[in-house]
C-alpha positions, 0 to 999 in steps of 0.5 A: 500500499505504501509503495502504491501511494508513493507511485501515485504521488509520482503520477505513475498510476499504472505501477500503483495499480499493479501494486494495489492488485498485489496488495489485494491478492495478499489481503483480499478482505481489505477495503482501502486498496479497492477504494484507491483503485476506484480513485485511479480508474475514475481519474482514468475515465474507466467509470465501470472499473471505478464503480466495480472497485468502489462497490467491492470496497463498500461490500468489505466496509459497509459503514464507511461514509467516505466510500459511500460518498465517493460512489455517490459522486461516481453515480452523479458523473454517470447521471445516475442522480437517484442512485447518487442521492441515495448514497449521499443521503446514506453517507450523511446518515452515517455522519462522518462526511461533509457532503458539501466539501468539494461540491462548490457550495 
């Protein structure tokens, strides 16, 4: 995970993804590597892969408001406004996310 973060800071997303996939093989029940993969896929405009990765992260950590909020953002970008609103509301109910942060409000 630390190496993947290092590669990300250097802008080397391909190597970061390889490291994250290795981390997932070693710890398949850890949610964070899936979350980071989702962020990388989204930045590369691979929305299907991003949604798959964030869904896996959420399945492993069902009460992580940050993950749920991020999935809402991915859904909003994909024009799934009902799904996005549902995720945003769930994240707010969990009470650990500032919904307005980064939204331009």
